[in-house]
N, C-alpha and C positions, 0 to 999 in steps of 0.2 A: 606631423601628426597621421600622415597616410602609414607611414611604416607602423605607428604605434596600433591604429587599428586593425592594420594588417596581421601582426604577433599577437593581439588580443583575441581575434577570430581564428587564427591559427590554436592558438592555446582553446579555444573551446572546443575544437573540431577534435582535438587531440584528448582532450576530456572526456567528450561523449562517444567518441570510438573504445577509449579504454576501460568507460565502463560497459561497454556493451561485450569484453573479451572476462572482464569479473561478474558482469550481473547480467541484466537484459536491457534492450532498446528500448528508450524512453517510448512509451507509445501511453497516450492522454485517454481516460476513460471519457465516454458521449457524457456530457450533462445531462442531457434531455433523457437516457438512460440510468443513469445514476440517481437523478433524482426519483424517477419512477422507483424504483429496486427502494429508495429509504423510504416512500410511503407503504411501501405493502408489508414491510418489517414491523416486526412487533418490537421495536427499540423502547428503551427503558433510561431515566437517568443514573439505574446502575451499570450499564452497559459502558466498557471499554474498549473499544476497537484499536486494533493494531493493523496499521497496514506495511506489507512487505514492499517495499518500494513505491515509496511512497509521492514518486516524481513529483508535478508541480502543487501538490496539495489538495487537488480537489476534491479527494474524498474524503480527505479532513475535515474540510472545510463542509462539505453537505452534511456527514453526521454529525458534525458538533455540536448544533444544539439542541442533537435529539437525545445526546446521551451525557456521561458523564466526563470522559477523559477518549481522547483520538488523537495516537503517537504515531507518528510516522519513522519507518525506518528507511534510509536514502543511502545509498554508495556516492550519487554524480554532486561533488559540490556546489555547481551551477544551478541544481535543480533544489537542492536542501537551501542556498540563498532566496532562492525564486519563492519557493514556499511559505519559506519562515516571513517572509516580505506579504506572500498572497493570506498568510491566515495571523498575522500578529492582532487581531482585533477579538480573534475568538481564544481566549483566557486558558480555556481548559484541551487546547491542542500543544501537543511537543513533539519538535522533530529531531533528529538524531542522526548526525552522519553516520552510519555503519552499514553495514553486510550484516545482514538478517543472520546470513548464516552462523555467525558470532555470536551471537545474543541468546537469549533465553525471553518467553514470555514475560510480562511482569505476572505476579500473581494473580490480579484481579482481572484477565483481560478475558473477554467473554464471544468477543467477534477477533476472527481474522479476517483479512481480506489479502486476496492479489491478484494480479495479471500473472495466472498459471502460464507456465511454460516449464514444459520437461525436464531441462537441465535442473531445475528445480525441488522436484518430485520427492528425493529421499531427505533434504535439509526441511521442508515443509512439514513431512511425513512426521520427522523426526522431532520438531516443537512441537507439535499435536500431543504426539506419542510421551512427552515430558512434562506437559503441563496437567494441572490434575482436575482440573475441571475441565465442564462440556464447554463445547465450541461452536459455535455455528463460523463455518467457514465459508467466504463467498470467494469465489471465483470467475473472473470476468473473462468469459469466452472459449473458457478450457474446460471439460470434464476433467474431473477427480477419483477414477474409478474407484482407486484405494479404500474411498471414503465411503462407500456403499451407492446405495440410491440417493441423488440428490435433485434438487427442484428446480428447474428451470424457469428462471422468471427475469424478464427483458433482455435476455442477453446475457445473465449472469446464471453461473450454477453455485447453487447454496445448498449446502451439507452441516449435518447435526452429527456432535461426536457423544 
């Protein structure tokens, strides 16, 4: 049993380290800040959120009751599994194990959420540029100067395109 546990933990460490090479490290959004953000946004049942790097699903779960759909893209299989367990009660949440840089936004997307990192700047801008509708872009902790003047609320930068 100890060998199995050691092998299992080693696999988890390797997967988390590998995803850092292709994506970003898992840094969860603070739940208190997230709840404050959702309260101050004018969300509607027409909104569709796409979380680019959805991690453990906490952003999806927090937005889901207020919007039409919440979609998560995540490359770490363990986080996909964890978020699917965490989000299973919300029928308007879907989680896809994929690299968001290989995806197009669904046509009805109105909100993008990202823990912004410089390495993703070009990819995020490309997604936004190729989307035909205006978007609200929420970046946790990092400014996104290319999108113009954003508003800072509760640690998040909010942009409208």
